[in-house]
C-alpha positions in Angstrom: 123.0 -87.9 43.5 120.7 -90.4 41.6 119.8 -90.1 38.0 117.6 -92.0 35.6 118.5 -91.8 31.9 115.9 -93.0 29.3 114.6 -95.3 32.0 111.8 -97.7 30.8 110.1 -100.9 32.0 107.4 -103.2 30.6 106.2 -105.7 33.1 102.6 -106.2 32.1 99.5 -104.6 33.7 100.3 -101.4 35.6 103.9 -102.4 36.0 105.0 -100.3 33.1 107.1 -97.2 32.9 107.4 -95.0 29.8 110.9 -93.7 28.9 111.8 -90.9 31.3 114.6 -88.7 32.5 114.9 -87.9 36.2 117.4 -86.5 38.7 117.0 -86.8 42.4 119.3 -84.1 43.8 120.7 -84.2 47.3 119.2 -81.9 49.9 115.7 -82.2 48.7 112.4 -84.1 49.3 111.1 -85.6 46.0 107.5 -86.8 46.1 105.8 -89.0 43.5 102.0 -88.5 43.2 99.5 -90.1 41.0 96.4 -92.4 40.9 96.5 -96.0 41.9 98.3 -98.1 39.4 100.1 -95.1 37.8 103.5 -96.6 38.2 104.8 -94.9 41.4 105.9 -98.0 43.2 107.3 -99.5 40.0 109.4 -96.4 39.5 110.7 -96.6 43.1 111.6 -100.3 42.5 113.5 -99.3 39.4 115.3 -96.4 41.0 116.3 -98.5 44.0 117.6 -101.4 41.9 114.9 -103.9 43.0 113.8 -104.2 39.3 116.0 -104.3 36.2 115.0 -101.7 33.6 113.9 -102.8 30.2 116.0 -100.0 28.8 118.0 -97.0 30.0 119.9 -96.9 33.3 120.0 -95.6 36.8 123.1 -93.9 38.0 124.1 -93.5 41.7 126.8 -91.0 42.2 127.6 -91.3 38.4 127.9 -95.1 38.4 125.4 -97.6 37.1 123.4 -98.8 40.1 123.5 -102.4 39.0 127.3 -102.4 39.1 127.3 -101.9 42.9 127.4 -105.0 45.0 124.4 -105.4 47.3 126.5 -104.5 50.3 128.0 -101.4 48.6 124.5 -100.3 47.4 123.1 -100.6 50.9 125.7 -98.1 52.2 124.4 -95.5 49.8 120.7 -96.3 49.4 118.0 -97.2 51.9 114.5 -98.5 50.9 111.2 -98.9 52.7 108.6 -100.8 50.8 104.8 -100.8 51.4 105.0 -104.2 53.1 107.7 -104.9 55.7 106.8 -108.3 57.2 108.6 -109.3 60.4 107.2 -112.3 62.3 109.8 -112.6 65.1 109.4 -111.1 68.6 112.5 -108.9 68.4 112.7 -105.9 70.8 112.0 -102.7 68.9 115.6 -101.5 69.6 117.0 -104.5 67.7 114.7 -104.0 64.8 115.9 -100.4 64.4 119.5 -101.6 64.8 119.1 -103.9 61.8 119.2 -100.8 59.6 122.7 -100.0 60.7 124.1 -103.4 59.8 125.5 -102.4 56.3 127.4 -99.5 57.9 130.6 -99.4 59.8 129.1 -97.9 62.9 130.5 -98.3 66.4 128.1 -99.6 69.0 127.9 -96.1 70.7 127.3 -94.5 67.3 124.5 -97.0 66.5 122.9 -96.5 70.0 123.0 -92.7 69.6 121.4 -93.0 66.1 118.6 -95.3 67.5 117.9 -92.9 70.4 117.7 -89.9 68.0 115.4 -91.6 65.6 113.2 -93.0 68.5 112.8 -89.4 69.8 112.1 -88.0 66.4 109.4 -90.6 65.6 107.9 -90.8 69.0 108.8 -94.4 69.7 111.3 -94.0 72.6 108.8 -95.5 74.9 108.6 -98.6 72.7 112.3 -99.5 72.5 112.2 -102.5 74.8 108.8 -103.7 73.6 108.4 -106.8 71.4 107.8 -105.7 67.8 104.9 -108.2 67.6 103.1 -106.3 70.3 102.9 -103.1 68.4 99.9 -101.5 66.7 100.0 -101.0 62.9 101.0 -97.3 63.2 103.7 -98.1 65.8 105.2 -100.8 63.7 105.2 -98.4 60.7 107.2 -95.9 62.7 109.6 -98.5 63.8 110.2 -99.7 60.2 110.7 -96.1 59.2 113.3 -95.7 61.9 115.0 -98.9 60.8 115.4 -97.6 57.2 116.6 -94.2 58.4 119.2 -95.9 60.6 120.7 -97.2 57.4 121.6 -93.7 56.0 125.3 -93.2 55.5 127.5 -90.7 57.2 127.8 -89.0 53.8 124.6 -87.9 52.1 122.7 -90.9 50.7 119.4 -91.7 49.0 116.4 -92.7 51.1 113.4 -94.2 49.2 110.0 -94.6 51.0 106.9 -96.2 49.4 103.8 -94.8 51.2 105.6 -94.6 54.6 102.7 -92.7 56.3 99.8 -95.0 55.4 99.1 -96.2 59.0 100.1 -93.0 60.8 97.8 -90.5 62.4 98.1 -86.8 61.6 100.5 -85.9 64.4 102.9 -88.7 63.5 102.7 -88.0 59.8 104.0 -84.5 60.4 106.6 -85.7 62.8 107.9 -88.2 60.3 108.0 -85.6 57.5 109.7 -83.0 59.7 112.4 -85.6 60.5 112.8 -86.3 56.7 113.1 -82.5 56.1 115.9 -82.4 58.6 117.7 -85.2 56.8 117.3 -83.4 53.5 118.9 -80.3 55.1 121.8 -82.5 56.0 122.2 -83.3 52.3 120.3 -86.6 51.9 118.1 -87.2 48.9 114.6 -88.3 50.0 112.2 -89.9 47.5 108.7 -90.6 48.8 105.6 -92.1 47.2 102.5 -90.3 48.7 98.8 -90.0 48.2 98.1 -87.0 50.4 98.2 -83.9 48.3 98.3 -81.5 51.2 101.3 -83.3 52.8 103.1 -83.2 49.5 102.3 -79.5 49.1 103.7 -78.8 52.6 106.9 -80.8 52.5 108.0 -81.5 48.9 110.7 -79.6 47.2 110.4 -81.5 43.9 107.2 -83.2 42.7 106.7 -86.0 40.1 103.2 -86.6 38.7 102.6 -90.0 37.2 99.7 -91.5 35.2 99.6 -94.9 33.5 103.3 -95.4 33.7 104.1 -92.0 32.3 105.9 -89.2 34.1 103.5 -86.4 33.0 105.1 -83.5 34.9 107.9 -82.8 37.3 109.3 -79.7 38.9 109.1 -77.5 41.9 106.1 -78.1 44.1 104.4 -74.7 43.5 104.8 -74.9 39.8 103.6 -78.5 39.3 100.8 -78.8 41.9 98.3 -76.5 40.4 94.5 -77.2 40.7 94.2 -77.6 36.9 97.1 -80.1 36.6 96.0 -82.1 39.6 92.4 -82.2 38.4 93.5 -83.6 35.1 95.8 -86.1 36.8 93.2 -87.6 39.1 90.1 -87.0 36.9 88.3 -85.2 39.7 87.9 -81.5 40.4 90.5 -80.2 42.8 90.4 -76.7 44.2 93.1 -74.8 46.0 92.3 -72.5 48.9 94.9 -70.0 50.3 94.9 -68.0 53.4 97.5 -66.2 55.6 98.0 -69.5 57.4 98.9 -71.5 54.2 97.1 -73.4 51.5 94.9 -76.5 51.2 93.8 -78.7 48.3 90.3 -80.1 48.3 88.5 -82.5 45.9 84.9 -81.7 45.0 82.2 -84.3 44.8 80.8 -85.3 41.5 84.0 -85.6 39.5 85.2 -82.8 37.2 
């Protein structure tokens, strides 16, 4: 659905991406992991068209992303950045409805989409509240709902930069289960995360980044080994498995 060919960028500091090849297939959750400053957010900005690549190209449905008009791009690709400032006292319902603006949805369709997202993200009780009255975690879930309201009727690409940062454990899992369902419907989900265990639970495809370099990518179980992750983060990481699943832990004192 979305492909990067020989994609590279040089912006100074940590805003640097070494040439890479990447395909974000539909029907999957793709998770980017790596230390702070490794280039995850820069990669998301390149893949979403917010940054122009220094070389290479990004293809959306086989067409160069930068040949789409902004309106056309918005019908196929939705993006949530780390910072989503909104300083107006809109009702939560209206904030979510903003996501549907690029789409040709009827009012009943939009209302149904808002209600479904509100239930899935546990914000139905907030719909008539002022956005400015919300806690950080509540506002984060509303912004996530707004972005998900933008998804097209046909499978589209959804890109999320650390969408779970302000969420408690329950709401992290609720959000990821909703994203899993959207992947089942054929959408391509690209998420920047820091939580290794959430990535291990929900990712189909994992990208490991360090210093602007895509050092590994592939299926979650193949890429997220204790050895590979220990080298990536420069700290000892151990994997524990039981009948109930698996967990990754970092050990004190480095590697």
